[in-house]
N, C-alpha and C positions, 0 to 999 in steps of 0.2 A: 504494500500500500504506500502510495506516495503522499507526502504532505509537505506543503511549502513553508511551514513554520521553521524559523531558524533553530528551534530546539531540536528539530529532527534532521539537522544538517549531517551530511556524510562525516563519519568519524566520531559522531556522538551517539550513534545507535548501539544498543546492546540488546540482545534477546531477553525477553521477560515472559513468563507464563501468566496468563490471566484466565479467568473462567467466564464464559458467556453461556447463559442458560444451562449451567451444569456441565458444559463441555470445556475441557482445557484447550487453550489456544496459545501458541507462542507467536509473539509479535516483536518487531524491532522498532518501536516508536516510543518516544518520551511522552507524547500526548496522543490522545485518541478522541476523535470527534463523534458526535451523535451519528452522523452518516456512516462512519467506518464501523461503529459498533452494530448498527442495524444491518449492514451488509454482511458482517461476520455472523450475526445471529440468523439471518434469513437470506442466504446467497441468491435464492431464486425469487425473492420479493414476496409479495408485491411491494412496490416502492411508492405507490400513489395513496397510501394510507399513513396515518400518524401512529407512531409507536411510543410507548412509555418506556423510558430507559432509566433504571435505578442502578446505583452502584454502591458497593461497600468495600472498604479497605481498612486494614488494621493500622495503617500509617497516617491516616488523616480523616477528615470528616466524610461521612457518607453523603450521597447526594443524588441528584437527577440530572439528566441531560435532555435538552430540547434541540430542535433544528438550529444549526449554526453554532452550538456550544461544543466545547471540548474540555477534557480534564487531563491532569497529569496521570501517567500510568505508574502503578506500583505493583511489585511482585505479589502474586496471588490475589490481585484485585478481582472482585466478582461483580458481574453485570447480569441483570435480569431485564430481558427485552420482551415486551408483549404488545400485541396490537391494542391500540387505545380506541375507546368509543368516543373520544373527544378530539376535536380538531385544534 
């Protein structure tokens, strides 16, 4: 996955394992966006619906992501992604 953030510049990436909907995934990003999490959770889509994205980490506050937002990636970070009934 490409990301134009300077924090994801070449030479600054290291692999980290996260969990999305119970499935371990290894990524090489320092930050991950709502859109990237949704595509990892549902590679086949649909992408014309809104998803609720919640995350938890033992290294910082838990939270949610919405379209256009991103969060710093931490080892063993856990994401839950579900189709939302709200837009």
